[in-house]
C-alpha positions in Angstrom: -3.8 -2.9 -17.9 -1.7 -3.4 -14.6 -2.2 -0.5 -12.1 0.3 0.4 -9.5 -0.5 2.6 -6.4 2.5 4.3 -4.6 1.8 5.4 -1.0 4.3 7.7 0.5 4.5 8.6 4.3 6.7 9.4 7.2 6.6 7.7 10.4 8.7 6.8 13.2 6.2 3.7 13.9 7.0 1.6 11.0 7.2 -1.7 12.9 3.6 -1.0 14.2 2.6 -0.2 10.5 4.0 -3.5 9.6 2.1 -5.2 12.2 -1.2 -3.6 11.0 -0.3 -4.6 7.5 0.2 -8.4 8.6 -3.4 -8.3 10.3 -4.7 -6.9 7.1 -3.3 -9.7 5.0 -4.6 -12.4 7.4 -8.1 -10.7 7.4 -8.1 -10.3 3.6 -6.7 -13.6 2.6 -8.7 -14.8 -0.7 -10.5 -11.3 -0.9 -7.7 -8.8 -1.6 -7.0 -8.3 -5.3 -3.5 -7.2 -5.3 -0.7 -9.0 -7.0 2.0 -7.9 -4.8 2.9 -5.2 -2.4 6.0 -4.1 -0.8 7.1 -1.3 1.8 10.2 0.4 1.0 12.4 2.7 3.2 13.6 5.7 1.6 17.7 5.7 1.9 17.9 9.4 1.5 15.2 10.5 4.0 15.0 8.8 7.5 11.5 7.8 8.5 10.0 8.2 4.9 8.7 5.0 3.5 6.8 4.1 0.2 4.3 1.2 -0.3 4.2 -0.2 -3.7 1.0 -2.1 -4.5 0.5 -3.8 -7.8 -3.1 -4.9 -9.2 -4.2 -6.5 -12.5 -6.1 -3.3 -13.1 -7.4 0.1 -11.9 -10.7 -1.8 -11.5 -9.4 -4.5 -9.4 -7.5 -1.8 -7.2 -10.9 -0.1 -6.5 -12.4 -3.5 -5.5 -9.6 -3.7 -3.0 -9.8 -0.1 -1.9 -13.8 -0.7 -1.0 -13.1 -3.7 1.3 -14.0 -2.9 4.8 -10.8 -4.2 6.0 -8.9 -1.8 3.7 -10.8 1.0 5.1 -9.9 -0.2 8.7 -6.2 -0.4 7.7 -6.1 2.8 6.4 -7.7 4.3 9.5 -5.3 2.5 11.6 -2.3 3.5 9.7 -3.4 7.3 9.7 -2.9 7.0 13.4 0.8 6.0 13.0 2.0 8.2 10.3 3.4 11.9 10.7 1.0 13.5 8.4 -1.3 12.6 5.6 0.1 10.2 3.1 0.5 11.1 -0.5 -0.8 8.7 -3.4 0.4 8.2 -6.9 -2.0 6.1 -9.1 0.0 4.7 -12.2 -1.0 2.7 -15.3 1.6 0.6 -16.5 2.2 1.0 -20.1 5.4 -1.1 -20.5 7.0 -3.5 -18.3 10.2 -5.8 -18.8 12.3 -8.1 -16.7 16.2 -7.9 -16.3 
């Protein structure tokens, strides 16, 4: 079952977070298990962002979570956000295109 994690945070350092994310992608090429990820800006609340990460399954997400590079990314990100991020862990029960 597809698994999606939402990570919501506020920051005035989104460009730096994007740079840390790019470094993470380079370092985990061929190791990370996500299908896709995106960072979204909240149109209604300045400086609020949501990362949407899609994985083939919860188990694959946990493999990704346990990578040392993921731990380093999370630590670097925590230095750039205004407070602790909030997480939503979602099992996809139905999906459609269009």
